[in-house]
C-alpha positions as CSV (number, residue, x, y, z in Angstrom):
1,M,51.1,78.3,101.9
2,T,50.4,79.4,98.7
3,D,50.6,76.8,95.6
4,L,52.4,77.8,92.6
5,S,52.8,74.7,91.4
6,R,50.5,75.2,88.4
7,F,53.3,77.9,87.3
8,D,55.6,75.4,87.3
9,L,57.8,74.6,84.0
10,T,60.0,72.0,84.7
11,D,61.2,69.8,81.9
12,R,58.7,71.9,79.2
13,K,61.0,72.9,76.3
14,A,60.5,76.6,75.2
15,L,61.7,79.0,72.0
16,V,61.4,82.5,72.3
17,T,62.1,85.1,69.3
18,G,64.0,88.1,69.8
19,A,65.3,86.8,72.7
20,A,68.3,88.8,72.6
21,G,67.5,91.9,74.9
22,G,64.4,93.6,75.8
23,I,61.1,92.0,76.7
24,G,62.4,88.8,75.1
25,K,65.4,88.3,76.9
26,A,63.5,88.7,80.3
27,S,61.2,86.3,79.2
28,A,63.4,83.5,78.4
29,L,64.6,84.1,81.6
30,A,61.5,83.9,83.7
31,M,60.7,80.9,81.7
32,A,64.4,79.5,82.7
33,K,63.7,80.4,86.4
34,A,60.7,78.7,86.2
35,G,62.7,75.3,85.3
36,A,62.1,75.1,81.1
37,D,65.0,74.8,78.7
38,V,64.9,78.2,76.1
39,A,66.0,78.5,72.6
40,V,67.2,81.8,72.0
41,V,66.2,82.5,68.6
42,D,67.2,86.2,67.3
43,L,69.5,88.1,64.3
44,K,72.1,89.5,67.2
45,E,74.0,86.7,67.5
46,E,76.5,88.0,70.5
47,M,73.8,89.3,72.9
48,G,71.7,86.1,72.1
49,R,74.5,83.7,73.2
50,E,74.9,85.9,76.3
51,T,71.6,85.3,77.0
52,V,72.3,81.6,76.5
53,E,74.8,81.7,79.3
54,E,72.2,83.6,81.4
55,I,69.7,80.6,80.9
56,R,72.5,78.0,81.3
57,A,74.0,79.6,84.2
58,L,70.3,78.9,85.8
59,G,71.0,75.2,85.3
60,R,68.6,74.9,82.2
61,K,69.2,73.8,78.7
62,S,69.9,76.6,75.9
63,T,70.8,77.5,72.3
64,F,71.3,80.3,70.4
65,I,69.4,79.8,66.3
66,R,69.9,83.1,64.1
67,C,66.5,83.5,62.1
68,N,65.0,85.9,60.2
69,V,61.6,85.4,61.2
70,S,60.3,86.7,58.1
71,D,61.6,83.8,56.1
72,L,59.0,81.0,56.2
73,E,62.0,79.0,55.5
74,Q,64.1,80.1,58.0
75,V,61.1,79.7,60.5
76,T,60.8,76.2,59.4
77,E,64.7,75.0,60.0
78,M,64.7,77.1,63.1
79,A,61.4,75.0,64.8
80,R,62.9,71.8,63.4
81,Q,66.3,72.6,65.3
82,V,64.4,73.5,68.8
83,V,62.9,69.8,69.0
84,D,66.1,68.3,67.7
85,T,68.4,70.2,70.2
86,L,66.3,70.5,73.3
87,G,64.0,67.3,72.7
88,G,60.8,69.2,71.9
89,L,59.0,72.1,72.0
90,H,56.2,72.9,74.3
91,I,56.3,76.7,74.5
92,A,56.3,79.8,72.2
93,H,56.7,83.4,72.6
94,N,56.6,85.4,69.4
95,N,57.9,88.4,70.6
96,A,60.7,89.7,67.7
97,G,59.6,92.7,65.9
98,I,60.4,96.0,64.9
99,G,59.5,99.4,65.4
100,G,59.2,100.7,61.7
101,E,61.0,104.6,60.8
102,P,58.9,107.7,60.6
103,I,58.5,108.1,57.1
104,P,55.9,110.7,56.1
105,L,52.6,108.6,54.2
106,M,53.3,110.7,50.7
107,D,56.8,109.5,50.9
108,D,57.8,107.5,47.9
109,A,59.4,104.8,50.5
110,A,56.2,104.4,52.4
111,I,55.1,101.6,50.3
112,D,58.5,99.4,50.8
113,E,58.3,100.4,54.7
114,W,54.4,99.1,55.0
115,R,55.6,95.8,53.7
116,R,58.6,95.8,55.9
117,V,57.2,96.5,59.2
118,L,53.9,93.8,57.9
119,D,56.6,91.2,56.8
120,V,58.2,91.5,60.4
121,D,55.7,92.5,62.8
122,L,52.5,90.5,61.4
123,N,54.0,87.7,58.8
124,S,56.5,86.2,61.2
125,V,53.8,85.8,63.7
126,F,51.7,83.5,61.1
127,Y,54.7,82.1,59.9
128,C,55.7,81.1,63.7
129,C,53.0,79.9,65.1
130,R,52.1,77.3,61.8
131,E,55.5,75.5,62.7
132,E,55.4,76.0,66.3
133,A,52.0,74.2,66.4
134,R,53.3,71.8,63.5
135,H,55.3,70.1,66.5
136,M,52.4,70.5,69.0
137,I,49.6,69.4,67.4
138,P,51.0,65.7,67.7
139,Q,51.9,65.6,71.2
140,R,48.1,67.5,72.3
141,Y,49.9,70.0,74.2
142,G,51.3,73.4,73.4
143,K,51.0,77.2,75.2
144,I,52.0,80.1,72.2
145,V,52.1,83.9,73.2
146,N,52.5,86.3,70.5
147,T,54.1,89.9,71.6
148,A,51.3,92.4,70.3
149,S,51.3,96.1,71.6
150,M,48.7,99.1,73.1
151,S,49.1,100.1,69.5
152,G,47.1,97.4,68.0
153,T,44.2,98.6,70.6
154,I,45.1,102.6,70.2
155,V,47.0,104.7,67.9
156,N,49.8,106.2,70.0
157,N,49.3,110.1,70.2
158,M,53.1,111.4,69.7
159,E,52.0,114.4,68.5
160,L,54.1,117.4,70.1
161,G,53.3,120.8,68.6
162,G,50.8,120.0,67.0
163,V,53.4,118.0,64.4
164,P,52.7,114.1,64.3
165,F,56.4,112.5,64.4
166,A,55.5,108.7,63.3
167,G,54.5,108.2,60.2
168,M,54.8,104.9,58.2
169,A,56.2,103.6,61.8
170,M,52.9,104.5,63.4
171,I,50.9,103.8,60.7
172,A,52.1,100.0,59.8
173,Y,53.4,98.7,63.0
174,S,49.9,100.1,64.5
175,T,48.3,97.7,61.9
176,A,50.4,94.9,62.3
177,K,50.3,94.9,66.0
178,A,46.1,94.8,65.6
179,G,46.8,92.4,63.2
180,V,48.4,90.1,65.7
181,K,45.9,90.4,68.1
182,H,43.8,89.1,65.8
183,L,45.5,86.5,64.3
184,T,45.9,85.4,67.8
185,K,42.0,85.0,68.5
186,A,41.8,83.3,65.1
187,L,44.5,80.7,65.6
188,A,43.0,80.0,69.1
189,V,39.9,79.1,67.7
190,E,41.7,76.6,64.7
191,L,44.0,74.9,67.5
192,I,42.0,74.5,70.6
193,Q,41.0,71.5,69.3
194,H,44.3,70.0,69.5
195,N,44.8,71.6,72.8
196,V,47.1,74.1,71.7
197,Y,46.2,77.5,73.3
198,V,47.2,80.9,71.4
199,N,47.1,84.2,73.4
200,S,48.9,87.3,73.3
201,I,50.5,90.8,75.6
202,S,49.8,93.9,74.6
203,P,53.1,96.3,76.2
204,G,52.4,99.5,76.8
205,Y,55.5,102.1,76.5
206,I,58.7,99.7,78.0
207,V,62.1,100.6,78.2
208,T,64.4,98.4,75.6
209,P,66.9,98.4,72.9
210,M,64.0,99.4,70.6
211,T,62.9,102.2,72.3
212,Q,66.0,103.9,73.3
213,I,65.1,106.8,70.8
214,I,62.6,107.8,73.4
215,Q,64.9,107.0,76.3
216,D,67.0,109.6,74.9
217,T,64.3,112.2,73.8
218,P,63.3,114.5,76.8
219,E,60.1,115.8,75.0
220,F,59.1,112.4,74.0
221,L,59.6,110.9,77.5
222,E,57.8,113.1,78.8
223,K,54.9,112.6,76.9
224,E,54.7,109.1,77.3
225,N,54.5,109.2,80.9
226,E,52.3,112.2,80.8
227,T,49.5,110.2,79.0
228,T,50.2,107.2,81.3
229,P,48.3,106.7,84.7
230,I,51.3,105.1,86.4
231,H,53.2,108.2,85.0
232,R,56.4,106.0,84.2
233,Q,57.8,103.9,81.5
234,G,57.7,99.8,82.1
235,E,60.2,97.3,82.4
236,A,60.7,94.3,80.2
237,E,61.1,92.2,83.4
238,E,57.2,93.3,84.1
239,M,56.2,92.2,81.1
240,A,57.6,88.5,82.6
241,G,54.7,87.9,84.8
242,G,51.7,88.0,82.1
243,V,53.9,85.3,79.9
244,L,54.6,83.0,82.8
245,Y,51.1,83.1,83.4
246,L,49.7,82.2,79.9
247,V,52.8,79.8,78.8
248,S,52.1,77.4,81.9
249,D,49.3,75.6,83.1
250,A,47.8,78.4,85.4
251,S,46.0,79.7,82.2
252,S,44.8,76.7,81.4
253,Y,41.1,78.2,80.8
254,T,42.6,81.0,78.9
255,T,43.0,81.2,75.0
256,G,42.5,83.7,72.6
257,H,43.2,86.3,75.0
258,D,45.0,89.8,74.7
259,L,46.6,90.9,77.9
260,L,47.0,94.6,78.2
261,M,50.1,95.4,80.1
262,D,50.6,99.2,79.5
263,G,50.3,101.0,83.0
264,G,46.7,101.8,82.1
265,H,47.4,104.1,79.2
266,T,44.3,102.5,77.2
267,V,42.1,103.4,79.9
268,W,42.2,107.1,79.2
């Protein structure tokens, strides 16, 4: 019989940012099914509280914490609340992020969009990792997973009819996600001395609320599926297995790794 005990998260305390929907929700529910108590961190309170109720229905403890992860003071308070409410912090999945707006590079608004995306998609990950590590280091145990993207490995080819549509959305997003990957590696080196592991996942084209515009635009959806060897979109739940591996003891010899889950998109 296959021994899956190293994937068991019983009595572990976890937090997931951006857990109201999409990949974050799938991750939070997967951890709860594996035995963890999970704090749901998001700005979307109604959706977040629904996730909390689903976790509690699995027999695990959960709480909703409203937090703007690009605000260091809020992140510090959020981590403290998780520890106070759940009784500790062993696992963190820093998943919250935005896609950005398709503002042309030379538009006057481009600089503000650059700063906004970098704040939410990169700076926030540093803030979260630092505050999470503050609680993990004294106990000499921690598992941190950051959500990067295949866009941190390649720049998505979303040109249609010779016209690129993404603008600052892709410029800032790709740069931020590449930063998340390298931040993860640097933190892995820094924190392994404290037995705190830091890894990242890089999803490909996934069906989430953030990608609804793609689902509603047939020509973009067709383009994405054509350029992915599996020839379909991924589901948020398909990301959960990778997260579970990286937050469990099954990954006891894995740190500083970026796990691409992109349907094969980046092999072409």
